[in-house]
N, C-alpha and C positions, 0 to 999 in steps of 0.2 A: 414591272410586276413583282410583287413580294413573293419569295419562295414559300412553298407549302411548309407548315409548322413541323411536319415529321421528316422533311427532306434533309439531306446532308447539308445543304447550304443554310437552311434555317437553323439547324443545330449548331453549326459552326458560327453563323452570324450572332446568335443568342450568347454564345460562350464569349466571343470577342468583345461584344459590348458589355456583358457583365464584368469581364476582367478589367476592361478599359486600361490595359497596359500593353507595351510591345510584346508580341509573341511570334515564335516561328512555327513551322509546320510540325515539328517534333513536340513542342509544347502542346499544341492543340490535340495531337494524336494521343499523347500520354493522358491528357486530361479526359478524353472522350472515349476511352476504351470501353465503358459501359454501354455505348451505342454500337458496338461492334462495327465501327467505321475503319476501313483501311487507310493507310497513310496516303495512298494514291488518290482516294476519293476526297480525302480531307484537303489535299493540295489542290485538286481540281475545284472544290468549293471555295477556297481561299482565292484562287485566281479569278474565278467568275465574279465573286463578290467585289474583288478589287477592280476588276475591269468594268463592272457595273456601277462603280462609285459608291457601293454600299459601305466599304471600309477603305481605309488608307493603307498604303504600303511604301516601304523604302527598300532599295536595293543597296547591299553592302557587299560588293564583289559578287560571289555566287550565292550569298545568303539574302533571303527576302524576309523583312520584318513586317508584320501586319499590326495595325492599330485601329480601334474604334474611331469613327468619325466624331470629332469633338464638337461640330456644330449642332449635333443632335442633343447635346446635353445642356441643360439650363445652368448658368453659372450663377451662384448665389452672390448677392451684394454684401457689403460689409455688415449691414444689420442683420440679414440672414445668417451670415457666418457667425455672428455673436450669439444669435439665437440657438444655432446648432451646437456651439460650444457650451452654452448653458445647459442644454438638453443632454449633451454628452456628460457633462459633470454631474447632473442629477442622476442619469442612469448608472454612472459609476458608483455613486453613493448607495443607490438602490441594490446594486450588485454586491457591494461590501456588506450591506445590512443583511442581505439574503445569505451570503456566506457565513455571516456570524450566526444567523438562525439555524442553518443547516449544521454548523459545528456543534451548537448547543443540543440540537435534537440527536446527533450522532453520539455525543457524550452521554445523554440520557438513555439512549438505546443500549449503549455499552454498559452503563451502570445496571440497567434492568437485566441484561443478559447474565451479569455476574451473580444475580440472586437466584436461589434455587426455586423451582417451582413446587407447588403443593405435592405433586406426584413424586418429585425427586426427594422431598422432605420424608415423605412416607417410606420411599425405598431405602433412604439412608438409616431411618429409624430401625427397620427391619434388619439391616445389615449389622447395626451397632448392637442390637439385642442378640443377635447370633454371636457376635464377637464377645460380648459380656459373658454369655453362657459358656462358651469355649473356655474363657479365662477362668470362670468360677469352677469348671470341671478340673482344670489344671491345678488351681489353688487347692481344691479339695484333695487331690492326689498329693501335692507336696505337703500339705498338712498331716497326711497320713504316713509320711516318711518314705514315699515312693521316689526313687531317683529317676528322673526322666531323661537326663543326659549324663553320659559316662564322663568322669573326670577328664580323661585324656581328649575326648571330643570337645568338651568345653574349652579346655586350654587351647586346642588348635583353632576353635572358632574365635576365641578372644584375641589370639595372636594375629589372625586374619583381619578381624575387626579393627585392632590397633594399627595395623600396617595401613588399611584402607583410610582410616581417620587421619593418619600422618599425611597421606597423599592429598587428602581433602584439604587439610590445613595448609600444605604447601602450596597448592593450586589457588586456594583462596587468597593467600598472601601475595602470590605472583599477580593475580588479577587485579588486587588492590593497588599494588605498586603501578601497573600498567594504566589502570583507570585513573588513578591520581595524576599521572603524567599527561594523559590525553586531556583530562578536563581542567588542568591547572590554568591554562592560558586560553582555553576555548571560549568563544563568546556565548555558546549555547548553555542554557540551563542544564546542569547535569541530569536532572530528573527527566526533562523532555528528551534529551540525548540518549538516556537509557531506554526510554519507551520507543524512541525512533529506531534504535538498533535491535529492539526485541530482547533486551537482556532482562534475565529474571534473577534476583537474589535468592539466597536460601530461604529467607523469610516470605518471599513471594509464593513459594510452593509448599510452605508449612513444615520445613525442616530447620533444625538448629545443630550446628556443630557442637556447641556447648552441651546440649542434651545427651549427645553420643559420648562426649568426654565424661560427663557425670555418670553415664551407664557403665563405662569401663572401670571408673574408680570405685563405684559401688560394688561392682563384680569382684574387684580385687580384695575388698574389705569383707566380703562375705565368706563365711567358712566353706572349705572345699567339699565338705560332705553334703552339702545342700544344693 
C-alpha cells in the first residue's frame, strides 16, 4: 500500500525519487526542515521504505545510504537522448536571448531614470530662478561699491580653497597612477570595470578641477578692494 501523500513516508519517498542520488538521513533531514519532520521520524520513514522495497539502500559500516529504485525510471534510448540534447541546446539559446533582452530593457530603464521628469524640471527651474535673483542682488550691491567680504576673510578663504585644491590635485594624480596600473594589463574594458566598481570621475558629478584653478587665478588678478 502506498503511503498517504501527507505522511512522513510519502514526503521522504517523494524527495528521494526527485533527487535520484545517494543520500543519508542527515541529507534528508536538512532538506525537509520546512515540513517540521524530526530526524528520528525521517530515519524511521527511510527504514520502512527500504524494508518495503520502495527505495534501495546500502550499508557502509554504520552509515546507511539510500537511493531511489532505478527500475521505476524510463531510460531513454540513443534517439531520445539526441532529441533531449537538441532540446537542451534550443533552451540554452532561448535563455541567452532572454538574458540579452533583459539586459537591453535594464539599460533602457537606467537611461530613462537618468532623465528628469516634468515635475523635476519645473522644480529645477524655480530653484535656478531663485539663484539668479540672489546673484543679481549681489551684483547690484557690488556695482554700488558695497564690500561683501572683508579682505582678511577673503584671503583666509582663498588660502583654504588653494590648499583644498592642492589636496584634490594630489589625490586625483594618485588615483590616475593607481588606475593606470590596475587597468594596464587587465582583460576587462576600463569603462566597464569603472562602472562595476561604482567609480565616478569629477566630470560624472558635474565638477571640474580646472574650473576651480581658474577661479583662484581670476581671484588673484582681481583688485583687492573689490
